[in-house]
C-alpha positions as CSV (number, residue, x, y, z in Angstrom):
1,M,26.4,-13.3,-30.9
2,T,28.6,-16.4,-30.4
3,K,27.3,-19.8,-31.5
4,I,27.2,-20.9,-27.9
5,S,25.1,-17.9,-26.7
6,L,22.8,-18.4,-29.7
7,I,22.2,-22.0,-28.7
8,R,21.7,-21.1,-25.1
9,S,19.1,-18.5,-26.1
10,L,17.3,-20.9,-28.4
11,L,17.2,-23.6,-25.7
12,L,15.9,-21.1,-23.2
13,I,13.1,-19.9,-25.5
14,L,12.1,-23.5,-26.2
15,T,12.1,-24.3,-22.5
16,L,9.9,-21.3,-21.7
17,I,7.4,-22.1,-24.5
18,L,7.2,-25.8,-23.5
19,F,7.0,-25.4,-19.7
20,T,5.5,-22.0,-19.3
21,G,3.1,-21.6,-22.1
22,C,2.7,-18.4,-24.1
23,D,-1.1,-18.2,-24.7
24,D,-4.2,-17.5,-22.8
25,D,-4.7,-21.1,-21.8
26,S,-1.5,-21.5,-19.8
27,E,-2.3,-22.7,-16.3
28,T,1.1,-23.6,-14.8
29,A,4.6,-22.3,-15.2
30,T,8.1,-22.9,-14.1
31,P,10.2,-20.0,-12.8
32,L,12.0,-18.3,-15.6
33,G,15.7,-18.6,-16.2
34,V,18.0,-16.8,-13.9
35,D,19.9,-15.5,-17.0
36,A,16.9,-13.5,-18.2
37,I,15.6,-10.1,-17.3
38,N,12.0,-10.8,-16.6
39,L,9.5,-7.9,-16.6
40,I,6.2,-9.1,-15.0
41,F,3.1,-7.0,-15.4
42,V,0.1,-7.5,-13.1
43,V,-2.8,-5.5,-14.3
44,S,-5.1,-4.1,-11.6
45,P,-8.8,-3.2,-12.3
46,D,-10.0,0.4,-12.1
47,L,-13.3,2.2,-12.8
48,A,-12.6,2.5,-16.6
49,N,-11.5,-1.1,-17.0
50,D,-13.3,-3.6,-14.8
51,P,-14.7,-6.4,-16.9
52,L,-14.9,-8.9,-14.0
53,G,-16.6,-6.6,-11.5
54,D,-13.8,-6.1,-8.9
55,I,-14.3,-2.4,-8.3
56,N,-16.7,-0.5,-6.1
57,L,-18.4,1.9,-8.4
58,T,-19.0,4.5,-5.7
59,T,-15.6,4.5,-3.9
60,A,-13.4,3.5,-6.9
61,N,-11.7,1.0,-4.6
62,L,-11.5,-2.8,-4.8
63,N,-14.7,-4.5,-3.7
64,K,-14.9,-7.7,-1.7
65,Q,-14.5,-9.8,-4.8
66,G,-11.5,-7.7,-5.9
67,L,-9.9,-8.2,-2.5
68,Q,-10.5,-12.0,-2.8
69,R,-8.9,-12.0,-6.3
70,S,-5.9,-10.1,-5.0
71,L,-5.3,-12.7,-2.3
72,L,-5.7,-15.6,-4.8
73,M,-3.4,-13.8,-7.2
74,G,-0.7,-13.6,-4.6
75,S,-0.6,-17.4,-4.4
76,Y,-0.8,-17.7,-8.2
77,L,2.1,-15.4,-8.8
78,K,4.2,-17.1,-6.2
79,E,3.4,-20.7,-7.2
80,H,2.9,-20.5,-11.0
81,V,4.8,-17.5,-12.3
82,L,7.9,-16.9,-10.1
83,G,7.9,-20.2,-8.1
84,T,10.0,-20.0,-5.0
85,T,12.1,-17.2,-6.5
86,N,11.9,-13.8,-4.7
87,P,11.2,-10.8,-6.9
88,T,14.0,-8.4,-7.6
89,S,11.7,-5.4,-7.1
90,I,8.0,-4.6,-7.1
91,S,6.9,-1.2,-8.5
92,V,3.3,-0.1,-8.2
93,L,1.1,2.8,-9.3
94,E,1.5,6.0,-7.3
95,P,-2.2,6.2,-6.1
96,M,-2.5,10.0,-6.2
97,T,-1.6,10.1,-9.9
98,H,-4.9,8.5,-10.7
99,L,-7.8,10.3,-9.0
100,Q,-11.2,8.9,-9.8
101,T,-14.9,10.0,-9.6
102,V,-15.9,13.6,-8.8
103,N,-14.7,12.9,-5.2
104,N,-11.1,12.4,-6.4
105,Y,-10.5,9.0,-4.8
106,P,-6.9,7.8,-5.2
107,D,-6.4,4.5,-7.0
108,M,-5.5,2.1,-4.2
109,A,-6.5,-0.9,-6.2
110,A,-3.1,-1.4,-7.8
111,I,-1.1,-1.4,-4.6
112,G,-3.8,-3.5,-2.8
113,F,-3.8,-6.0,-5.7
114,I,-0.1,-6.8,-5.2
115,Q,0.2,-6.7,-1.4
116,Q,-0.6,-10.3,-0.7
117,Y,2.1,-11.4,-3.2
118,A,4.6,-9.1,-1.6
119,L,4.0,-10.7,1.8
120,L,4.5,-14.2,0.4
121,N,8.1,-13.4,-0.1
122,Q,11.0,-12.7,2.2
123,I,13.6,-10.0,2.7
124,T,16.7,-9.8,4.9
125,L,17.6,-6.4,6.3
126,L,20.5,-5.9,8.7
127,G,20.6,-9.6,9.5
128,T,16.9,-10.1,10.1
129,T,14.7,-12.1,7.6
130,A,11.0,-11.5,7.6
131,N,8.0,-12.4,5.5
132,S,7.6,-9.2,3.6
133,F,8.8,-7.4,0.5
134,S,9.1,-3.7,-0.3
135,L,6.6,-2.0,-2.6
136,N,8.1,0.9,-4.7
137,T,5.7,3.7,-5.2
138,A,7.8,6.9,-4.9
139,Y,7.3,9.9,-7.1
140,A,9.9,10.7,-9.7
141,P,10.7,14.3,-10.8
142,G,7.7,15.5,-12.8
143,S,5.3,12.9,-11.6
144,T,4.2,14.6,-8.4
145,P,0.6,15.6,-8.9
146,I,-0.7,19.1,-8.3
147,G,-1.6,19.5,-4.6
148,V,0.8,16.8,-3.4
149,V,3.9,17.8,-1.4
150,E,7.0,17.7,-3.5
151,P,9.5,15.1,-2.3
152,D,12.6,16.5,-0.7
153,P,14.7,14.7,-1.8
154,Y,13.3,12.4,-4.4
155,I,14.1,8.8,-3.7
156,P,15.0,7.1,-7.0
157,G,15.6,3.7,-5.4
158,C,11.9,3.1,-4.9
159,Q,10.3,4.8,-7.8
160,G,6.7,3.8,-8.7
161,L,4.6,4.2,-11.7
162,D,2.8,7.4,-12.8
163,F,-0.7,6.7,-14.2
164,D,-0.3,9.0,-17.3
165,D,3.5,8.9,-17.5
166,A,3.5,12.4,-19.0
167,N,7.2,12.8,-18.3
168,G,8.3,9.4,-19.4
169,N,9.4,8.2,-15.9
170,N,7.8,4.8,-16.3
171,L,9.6,4.1,-19.5
172,A,12.9,5.4,-18.0
173,L,12.5,3.1,-15.0
174,V,12.1,0.0,-17.2
175,T,14.7,1.1,-19.6
176,G,17.2,1.6,-16.7
177,I,16.5,-2.0,-15.7
178,I,17.1,-3.3,-19.2
179,Q,20.2,-1.3,-19.7
180,A,21.7,-2.4,-16.4
181,N,21.5,-5.9,-17.8
182,A,20.9,-7.4,-14.3
183,P,18.9,-10.6,-14.6
184,G,16.0,-10.8,-12.2
185,F,12.3,-10.7,-11.7
186,Y,10.9,-7.2,-11.9
187,V,7.2,-7.0,-11.0
188,F,4.9,-4.1,-11.9
189,S,1.3,-3.5,-10.7
190,A,-0.8,-0.8,-12.5
191,P,-4.1,-0.3,-14.3
192,W,-4.5,-1.4,-17.9
193,E,-4.1,2.1,-19.3
194,T,-0.7,2.5,-17.7
195,T,0.4,-1.0,-18.3
196,S,-0.6,-1.2,-22.0
197,A,1.1,2.2,-22.7
198,L,4.3,1.0,-21.0
199,L,4.3,-2.3,-22.9
200,A,3.9,-0.5,-26.2
201,N,6.7,1.9,-25.4
202,I,9.1,-0.8,-24.3
203,N,8.3,-2.7,-27.5
204,R,8.8,0.4,-29.7
205,I,11.9,1.8,-28.1
206,H,13.8,-1.5,-27.8
207,G,12.6,-2.9,-31.1
208,Y,11.3,-6.2,-29.7
209,N,8.5,-6.6,-32.3
210,L,6.3,-8.4,-29.8
211,D,2.7,-9.2,-30.5
212,L,1.2,-7.3,-27.6
213,P,-2.3,-7.7,-26.3
214,K,-4.7,-5.3,-28.1
215,T,-7.4,-5.2,-25.4
216,Y,-7.8,-5.6,-21.7
217,K,-8.7,-9.2,-20.8
218,G,-9.2,-8.6,-17.1
219,P,-7.1,-8.9,-13.9
220,N,-6.7,-12.7,-14.2
221,H,-4.1,-12.1,-17.0
222,V,-0.4,-11.5,-16.2
223,Y,2.0,-10.5,-18.9
224,M,5.7,-11.1,-19.0
225,I,8.5,-9.8,-21.2
226,S,11.5,-12.0,-20.9
227,I,14.7,-10.5,-22.3
228,L,17.3,-13.2,-23.0
229,P,21.1,-13.0,-22.7
230,S,21.1,-12.7,-26.5
231,G,19.1,-9.5,-26.3
232,D,16.0,-11.1,-27.8
233,A,12.7,-10.8,-26.0
234,I,9.6,-13.0,-25.8
235,L,6.2,-12.2,-24.5
236,L,4.4,-14.7,-22.2
237,T,0.8,-14.5,-21.2
238,F,-0.6,-16.2,-18.1
239,D,-4.3,-16.7,-17.4
240,S,-4.8,-17.5,-13.7
241,K,-8.5,-18.3,-14.3
242,L,-9.3,-17.2,-10.8
243,T,-13.0,-17.3,-9.7
244,P,-13.1,-15.5,-6.4
245,P,-16.3,-15.3,-4.3
246,A,-18.0,-11.9,-3.8
247,T,-17.9,-12.2,0.0
248,Y,-15.3,-10.8,2.4
249,P,-12.4,-13.3,2.8
250,V,-12.4,-15.6,5.8
251,L,-9.1,-16.1,7.5
252,P,-7.8,-19.7,7.6
253,S,-8.1,-19.6,11.4
254,P,-9.4,-16.9,13.8
255,V,-7.0,-14.5,15.4
256,N,-6.7,-14.5,19.2
257,A,-8.3,-11.7,21.2
258,C,-6.5,-9.6,23.8
259,P,-7.6,-7.0,26.4
260,C,-7.0,-3.3,26.0
261,D,-4.1,-3.1,28.4
262,Q,-1.2,-2.1,26.1
263,Q,-1.1,1.4,27.5
264,D,-1.8,3.2,30.8
265,P,-5.3,4.7,30.5
266,F,-5.6,8.4,29.9
267,N,-8.5,10.8,29.4
268,I,-7.6,14.4,28.5
269,T,-10.2,17.2,28.2
270,R,-10.1,20.8,27.1
271,I,-13.3,22.7,27.8
272,G,-13.8,26.3,26.6
273,G,-13.7,28.8,29.5
274,V,-12.3,26.2,32.0
275,N,-8.8,26.8,33.4
276,G,-8.0,29.3,30.7
277,V,-9.0,27.1,27.7
278,V,-10.0,28.9,24.5
279,I,-11.6,26.8,21.8
280,P,-9.9,27.6,18.5
281,A,-12.1,29.9,16.3
282,N,-12.0,27.5,13.4
283,S,-12.4,24.2,15.3
284,N,-14.5,21.5,13.8
285,V,-17.6,20.4,15.9
286,N,-19.5,17.2,16.4
287,Q,-16.4,15.3,15.2
288,T,-14.9,11.9,16.2
289,V,-11.5,10.7,14.9
290,Y,-10.2,7.2,15.7
291,L,-6.4,6.9,15.4
292,I,-5.0,3.4,14.7
293,R,-1.5,2.3,14.1
294,H,-0.3,0.3,11.1
295,A,-0.1,-3.5,11.3
296,E,2.9,-5.5,12.6
297,A,6.1,-4.4,10.9
298,H,9.2,-4.8,13.1
299,P,10.3,-8.3,14.1
300,V,13.2,-6.3,15.5
301,D,13.7,-2.6,16.0
302,T,16.2,-2.3,13.1
303,F,13.9,-4.1,10.5
304,E,12.4,-1.4,8.2
305,N,11.3,-1.8,4.6
306,G,8.2,0.4,4.5
307,N,5.7,-2.5,4.4
308,Y,4.3,-4.6,7.2
309,V,5.3,-8.2,7.6
310,G,3.3,-11.5,7.2
311,A,1.8,-11.3,10.7
312,G,0.5,-7.9,9.9
313,Q,-1.7,-9.3,7.1
314,W,-3.6,-11.3,9.7
315,R,-4.3,-8.1,11.6
316,A,-5.2,-6.1,8.5
317,L,-7.7,-8.8,7.2
318,A,-9.1,-9.3,10.7
319,L,-9.8,-5.5,11.3
320,P,-13.4,-5.5,10.0
321,D,-14.5,-8.1,12.5
322,A,-12.3,-6.7,15.3
323,L,-13.7,-3.2,14.9
324,D,-17.3,-4.2,14.3
325,G,-19.4,-2.6,17.0
326,K,-16.5,-0.5,18.4
327,I,-16.4,2.3,15.8
328,D,-18.6,3.5,12.9
329,P,-16.7,5.9,10.7
330,D,-18.1,7.8,7.7
331,Q,-14.8,7.8,5.9
332,V,-11.1,6.7,6.2
333,Y,-7.8,8.5,5.8
334,S,-4.2,7.4,5.7
335,I,-0.8,8.6,4.5
336,D,0.1,8.7,0.8
337,P,2.1,5.6,0.3
338,A,4.3,7.4,-2.3
339,Q,6.0,9.3,0.6
340,S,9.4,7.6,0.7
341,F,12.4,7.7,2.9
342,S,15.9,6.3,3.5
343,Y,16.9,4.3,6.5
344,A,20.3,2.6,7.1
345,N,21.3,3.1,3.5
346,Y,18.1,1.5,2.4
347,S,15.3,3.3,0.6
348,F,11.6,2.5,1.0
349,S,8.1,3.8,0.3
350,Y,6.0,4.1,3.4
351,V,3.1,1.9,2.3
352,R,2.0,0.0,5.5
353,P,-0.5,2.5,7.1
354,S,-2.6,2.8,4.0
355,L,-2.5,-1.0,3.3
356,T,-3.3,-1.8,7.0
357,V,-6.7,-0.1,6.8
358,L,-7.5,-1.0,3.2
359,P,-9.4,-4.3,4.0
360,Y,-11.6,-2.4,6.5
361,V,-12.4,0.1,3.9
362,I,-13.3,-2.6,1.4
363,A,-15.4,-4.6,3.9
364,N,-17.4,-1.5,4.9
365,N,-17.7,0.2,1.4
366,L,-16.2,3.4,2.8
367,P,-14.7,6.4,1.0
368,Y,-10.9,6.3,1.3
369,K,-8.6,9.2,0.8
370,L,-4.9,9.9,1.4
371,V,-3.2,12.8,3.1
372,A,-0.7,13.9,0.6
373,D,-0.4,17.7,0.8
374,F,2.1,17.8,3.7
375,Y,5.2,15.8,4.6
376,I,5.2,13.2,7.4
377,G,8.9,12.3,7.5
378,S,9.8,13.2,11.2
379,A,7.7,12.0,14.1
380,T,8.8,14.8,16.3
381,D,8.6,17.7,13.8
382,T,6.1,20.2,15.3
383,V,5.5,21.8,11.9
384,E,4.4,18.5,10.4
385,A,2.3,17.7,13.5
386,K,0.6,21.1,13.4
387,A,-0.2,20.6,9.7
388,A,-1.8,17.2,10.6
389,S,-3.7,18.8,13.5
390,D,-5.0,21.6,11.3
391,F,-6.0,19.2,8.5
392,F,-8.0,16.9,10.7
393,F,-9.4,19.2,13.4
394,T,-9.9,22.7,12.0
395,G,-11.6,24.4,9.1
396,G,-14.9,22.7,9.2
397,N,-14.1,20.1,6.6
398,F,-14.9,17.2,9.0
399,T,-17.6,18.8,11.1
400,N,-20.3,16.3,11.8
401,Q,-18.0,13.5,10.6
402,T,-16.5,10.4,12.1
403,L,-13.1,9.4,10.7
404,L,-10.8,6.4,11.0
405,V,-7.2,7.4,10.5
406,A,-4.4,4.9,9.9
407,W,-1.0,6.5,10.6
408,E,2.4,5.9,12.2
409,H,2.3,5.5,16.0
410,E,5.2,7.8,16.7
411,H,3.4,10.7,15.0
412,Y,0.4,10.5,17.3
413,P,1.9,11.9,20.5
414,T,3.2,15.0,18.6
415,L,0.0,15.4,16.7
416,I,-2.1,15.4,19.9
417,T,0.3,17.7,21.7
418,E,-0.1,20.2,18.9
419,L,-3.9,19.8,19.0
420,L,-3.9,20.4,22.8
421,K,-1.6,23.5,22.5
422,S,-4.2,25.0,20.1
423,Y,-6.6,25.2,23.0
424,A,-4.1,27.1,25.2
425,G,-5.2,26.9,28.8
426,N,-3.1,26.7,32.0
427,D,-2.4,23.0,31.9
428,P,0.6,22.0,29.8
429,P,0.0,19.0,27.5
430,P,0.9,15.7,29.2
431,T,3.7,13.6,28.0
432,L,2.2,11.0,25.7
433,T,3.9,7.9,24.4
434,W,3.1,4.8,22.2
435,D,5.2,1.8,22.8
436,Q,7.0,0.2,19.9
437,T,5.4,-3.2,20.5
438,D,1.8,-1.9,20.7
439,Y,-0.1,-2.4,17.5
440,D,-3.5,-2.6,19.1
441,T,-4.5,0.5,20.9
442,I,-6.9,3.1,19.5
443,W,-6.8,6.8,20.4
444,T,-10.2,8.5,20.2
445,V,-10.4,12.3,19.6
446,T,-13.8,13.9,20.1
447,L,-14.9,17.5,19.5
448,D,-18.4,18.2,20.8
449,A,-21.0,20.7,19.5
450,Q,-19.1,23.6,20.9
451,G,-15.6,22.3,19.9
452,N,-14.7,21.1,23.4
453,L,-12.0,18.4,23.2
454,T,-11.6,14.9,24.6
455,V,-8.8,12.5,23.9
456,D,-8.6,9.0,25.4
457,N,-7.2,5.6,24.7
458,A,-10.0,3.4,26.1
459,L,-10.5,1.4,22.9
460,C,-8.4,-1.2,21.2
461,E,-8.6,-3.5,18.2
462,G,-8.4,-6.5,20.5
463,I,-6.0,-8.6,18.4
464,D,-3.2,-10.4,20.1
465,S,0.1,-9.6,18.3
466,A,2.1,-12.3,20.0
467,S,-0.1,-15.1,18.7
468,L,-0.2,-14.0,15.0
469,P,1.7,-16.3,12.6
470,A,4.9,-15.0,11.1
471,T,3.8,-16.0,7.6
472,A,0.9,-14.3,5.9
473,P,-2.4,-16.3,5.6
474,Q,-2.7,-18.1,2.3
475,F,-5.8,-18.4,0.2
């Protein structure tokens, strides 16, 4: 190391200690130096480690207090840890790698805990800037859980974190960042078990000799390893000291209502024995499924980063009030956010449907699961659509159940077409569409006591997209 670089490193260390603080009492911070590789670890609560009571013990999801903390943490990270600096990347736990309780609920707390922070940043894609940031949660080879569809291909550009890291993919991800020697701000969100193991492995493999935390101190604590140009590393600890209320968050201002007029009304029926209709032998009965689209995500058609944008956070957080009295589901399903794709030479994890409905799940203490055992890459793929139709509407798994499903709007017409085809009959399925600008409509699928089918679009969320602010609400 040259004398000049040694002096620069010593000055940077001194600056970090003086202005950032490196103990549990630090309350404010300045953004770290642009010359450093900054690894920022946000620790999410889970059933095994929940000292502050942020987890619903029945559903293994964030409770209302946990959601409140996540919203406050977004502002804390933005204002006190990274300042106005955009993150370089955000990598989060792959939810299906951490199934909890006897019901095997996926760990959505880690991705939910960092979403507000992601929406307080901006990203520019193909010339369009929006208030949003990608969340990387894709599987790496060897991390795909049993029963989850194998990615084809794997998308290394948006790799997430495996809960157990049995194949060392988490360490490889961070080691790759360090070896690339690209200064930046790399954010990670995962439970304590995953985070502490990763911190220990980084410390051991790279010989940093850092005094790592020995126990979990709760989700108010954020840890940062800052690797200086000299190759030396320091550990910083931030205590946000957040004290969130235990009630569901109130938006800074109410959202505007709108009528259910985004689509031309339709009502489609298939009744056994009428006009050649034959009810499928394995059809569910006494079932209702509400199909909703993800929140606002495309300020222009070409903008695509897998997440929704700031306006969408208003819709997502307003859903509990908007849907109150309209629907009453027993449980909620969405797409595994670890399913990842490439678009216009840009890779992303498809996180927005699952995050759109997460606040509704939390507000209503509902069981929440992810559909992960088949691929959802192509909206017009009839094989995928039939798999979705079979999953939701046959086999008896959801007999006598009412579901809320958050999906991708272009998949719904193909899904319903495949469902209608399963009833045969003399009438061909009608041509169904869902406009790109419509985030509000709800499709309702009903199977009665005999399995007769009705599909209509009479309901809507009643939230006016045009009036939603472009920036996410701040708490």
